[in-house]
C-alpha positions in Angstrom: 20.7 31.2 -58.6 20.6 28.0 -60.7 18.9 26.0 -57.7 16.2 29.0 -57.3 15.6 28.8 -61.1 15.1 25.0 -61.2 12.7 25.3 -58.2 10.6 27.7 -59.9 10.5 25.4 -63.0 9.5 22.4 -60.8 6.6 24.5 -59.5 5.5 25.5 -62.9 5.7 21.8 -63.9 3.5 20.8 -61.3 1.0 23.4 -62.0 1.0 22.6 -65.7 0.7 18.9 -64.9 -2.4 19.4 -62.9 -4.1 21.7 -65.5 -5.6 19.0 -67.4 -8.0 18.4 -64.5 -9.7 21.7 -65.4 -11.4 19.7 -68.1 -13.7 18.0 -65.4 -14.9 21.6 -64.1 -17.7 21.9 -66.9 -18.8 18.3 -66.0 -19.1 18.9 -62.3 -21.1 22.3 -63.2 -23.4 20.2 -65.5 -22.4 22.6 -68.4 -22.2 21.3 -72.1 -19.6 22.9 -74.4 -19.6 23.5 -78.1 -17.5 21.3 -80.3 -15.1 24.0 -81.1 -14.4 24.7 -77.4 -14.0 21.0 -76.6 -11.5 20.7 -79.5 -9.4 23.6 -78.2 -9.6 22.3 -74.9 -8.4 18.9 -76.0 -5.5 20.6 -77.8 -4.6 22.6 -74.8 -4.5 19.5 -72.6 -2.2 17.8 -75.0 0.1 20.8 -74.8 -0.2 20.9 -71.2 0.7 17.2 -70.7 3.8 17.5 -73.0 5.0 20.7 -71.5 4.6 19.4 -67.9 6.4 16.3 -68.8 9.3 18.1 -70.5 9.6 20.5 -67.6 9.5 17.7 -65.0 12.3 15.6 -66.8 14.5 18.8 -67.1 14.2 19.1 -63.2 14.5 15.4 -62.4 17.3 15.0 -64.6 19.5 17.3 -62.4 20.4 15.2 -59.4 20.5 18.2 -57.0 17.2 19.5 -58.0 15.3 16.2 -57.4 12.5 16.7 -54.9 8.9 15.3 -54.2 7.5 18.0 -56.2 9.6 17.0 -59.2 8.8 13.3 -58.8 5.1 13.9 -58.4 5.0 16.1 -61.4 6.7 13.6 -63.5 4.4 10.9 -62.3 1.2 13.0 -63.0 2.4 13.9 -66.5 3.5 10.3 -67.3 0.0 9.1 -66.3 -1.7 11.7 -68.5 0.5 10.7 -71.4 -0.2 7.1 -71.0 -3.8 7.8 -70.7 -3.9 9.8 -73.9 -1.8 7.1 -75.7 -4.1 4.4 -74.6 -7.2 6.3 -75.7 -5.7 6.9 -79.2 -4.7 3.2 -79.4 -8.1 2.2 -78.4 -9.8 4.4 -81.0 -7.5 3.2 -83.8 -8.3 -0.4 -82.6 -12.0 0.2 -82.8 -11.7 2.0 -86.0 -10.0 -1.0 -87.8 -12.2 -3.7 -86.1 -15.3 -2.3 -87.7 
């Protein structure tokens, strides 16, 4: 029972980790979104990244539940987190340089 629960959590973590890619859909369709929608979408992406990372770490921490799905999900979430931290650091740097 515990293994099945962790397996469903690992699949959910992978799906949540991939959801920030949905941000690219309007770009591919050449749609422009209003500022409010972009702000909400950015907030949702932050939540998805953090939730995916937390779920992935929960699954990877358990030695019996480690699988390729869990490792890939953790790597994707870590990449998104590093990307977001880098963007914030660059924005702060550019703000204080000017």
